[in-house]
C-alpha positions as CSV (number, residue, x, y, z in Angstrom):
1,M,38.4,-19.9,14.0
2,A,36.6,-16.7,13.5
3,T,34.5,-16.6,10.0
4,K,34.9,-13.7,8.0
5,K,31.0,-12.7,9.4
6,Q,32.3,-12.4,12.6
7,Q,35.7,-10.1,12.2
8,D,33.5,-8.2,10.1
9,I,31.7,-6.3,13.1
10,D,33.0,-3.3,14.1
11,P,33.6,-3.2,17.7
12,F,32.4,-0.1,19.0
13,T,28.7,-1.0,17.3
14,A,29.1,-4.6,19.6
15,M,30.3,-2.7,22.9
16,E,27.6,-0.3,22.2
17,S,25.2,-3.1,21.3
18,L,26.5,-4.7,24.4
19,R,26.0,-1.9,27.1
20,E,22.6,-1.5,25.8
21,A,21.4,-5.2,26.4
22,L,23.1,-4.9,30.1
23,S,21.6,-1.3,30.7
24,G,18.4,-3.5,30.4
25,V,18.6,-5.9,32.7
26,G,19.9,-3.1,35.1
27,I,23.8,-4.1,34.9
28,V,26.3,-1.8,33.9
29,L,30.2,-2.7,33.2
30,P,31.9,0.4,33.8
31,S,35.5,-0.5,32.2
32,L,33.4,-2.0,28.8
33,A,35.6,-0.6,26.1
34,V,36.9,-1.3,23.1
35,D,40.8,-2.5,22.9
36,V,42.0,0.2,20.8
37,A,45.4,-1.0,21.3
38,S,44.8,-4.2,18.6
39,P,41.9,-2.7,16.2
40,Q,43.2,-5.9,14.2
41,L,41.6,-8.1,16.6
42,R,38.6,-6.3,17.2
43,L,38.3,-6.8,20.8
44,V,35.8,-5.7,23.4
45,E,37.3,-5.4,26.3
46,L,34.7,-6.1,29.5
47,G,36.4,-5.0,32.1
48,R,36.2,-5.9,36.1
49,V,33.4,-6.1,38.2
50,R,32.3,-6.4,41.5
51,S,31.2,-9.7,42.4
52,D,27.7,-9.0,42.9
53,V,27.6,-7.4,39.3
54,A,29.2,-10.4,38.3
55,A,26.7,-12.6,40.2
56,R,23.9,-10.4,38.7
57,L,25.2,-10.9,35.2
58,A,25.3,-14.6,35.9
59,E,21.5,-14.7,36.7
60,A,20.6,-12.4,33.7
61,L,22.3,-15.2,31.3
62,Q,20.9,-18.0,33.1
63,R,17.0,-16.3,32.6
64,G,17.8,-15.6,29.2
65,G,17.6,-11.6,30.0
66,Q,13.9,-12.1,31.2
67,Q,13.1,-10.0,34.4
């Protein structure tokens, strides 16, 4: 269950923060967007990516974002 603090995070701010963090490790999610169809849920769509991008994302997460 989401806490009040989690529900108060603006999805557009969260999306841009994620986009910047991913860009910092050389990863672009071309379909990254806010789900405007369900504004009350504040969802961020990660979208679809090629398998090589998914593998690079996994590697970046595993090393804690350090290059």
